Steps between C-alpha positions, in 0.01 A plus 500: 500500500594863449445658839497871582549609861405860569673621814822303545556564869524270799233260371535559127868410478448175692198419285697564183793287615264209574323532165839502325595189695183334374598577141293808417619813318466779754495877448508735798375859504637768728446875490876557517790308348649377826608166644627200309198302389707317241693332783193285569404460134238778476505721191481857638256754360446861606145636504259693720150350492350842567626599153315319215773599257751296703278192485464531124876449465514168690583192288168313526303288469529311827337179619509591868499845659546565872444846645673522837592867495562694819397855580830558685293576814346804336177673593151479355584692182789268419291194581232615257756574230702179538228249580172624352625699202791264438267199496259680270788570262608135509149374419479737205849413373450126530157504337665493157681174581361356826722268703383155604502617861545829685572487874468808718633512855253698708500508880303361793475864612185521286328321789409764755388269781621600847322246721735203460252313280589251228483633145491325165490622143126571513523703822423874477787720385448835671849623591523799730819635340493694175785291359305184574204643311720565196610135503138387522409724205791355302368150563162609365664626181643154439183313594297718266753443219482125561120501491446734206810450284612150595822645637680208674560674833564309823524701822712398798431680827843478658565512875811651663805370313810384687810300415874550464577851620131592529229508763409833657419387855791257505746767388365737764542233765861432403576873525333529840241738356190278514202593717177316575199730465205450734465145628688349204197306377489657153524220242768513232499296180816403315644308208862408428642643178583153364144381560365811330719426197362146487146637539543744210625219277206281605266789413663535158449130434170425672332825609155567358460837324284739696571323830658629821722293730638586842878448498568444869651220708310259723526682832385853577668598828451762770791742531565404861541133407729592210728701727484240778626235259782729383591577861517133598681398180764774511529531877417872491254707701146560386435843346333754729123550492377842389157653482329456165476857374303690242789470252427133457132566446582759233717247319198275475664207674275197490448196718384192314589138424545455125413152375679319214264205441405607146867536403578151623195339345516662156870567449636207698708731719746313720714724715865445575448728801138443612544723806726778623692268733631289213573804286678699767691196625651483151574874504658487845717210386598693185605799709699276736679336207591841356616655827 
């Protein structure tokens, strides 16, 4: 297959390397000509998906397209430009020569639940944050294109990504900067980078156009239990408790247990790291080996 990865960052490079290993021809798009994609067998391309004229220059057609762009932690305006407008541009560009499959990595932040309830793909998506609403609107663009144009879009709602060198709460803990807001019972949902790569490939092969799948591991976990495990495993003190403040509420932080049953049933997802303990055990061992 000729595969195009839009957004060759932390996930995209690993995805491309695995697709190359499996024998596919892989092209990787970045906004700037930086990094050595050729080292892992990816043919580098420079384009900005917010600029249709850039897309017109790409060497299509492609059998598989994966959009895993990042907003670089920008605000609402950048989210709308990169995700909503960028996706709209991609749909229009690809309509002339549609791929066999188009996978878009959305986020579990589209679920706005704050009561610790379980959510699945059919649960309401009413995010409190403006950025979450942009992601939900972007999903609707793709679903509408799938329903009205036959556009082969598959949406993955991705939980917090961790892996080698990544994991926000873990990195904070190692630096001694972590804090536990409130009673620590807020649920966090995660997926290891390598399992996300495998999930994207499964979606390319088996995902049904117009469908949404939660890309999350088997075990949602309360923050306090996450930090307690780290404390016991590393022999370090627990982070201090702090009062949950209005800043967190403004960020639209949620509290829900994201379920992955549909992913496992339809895509045959089998995780190498089914929970954070297995994933972070591997990361802790990697850090020990490199120290």
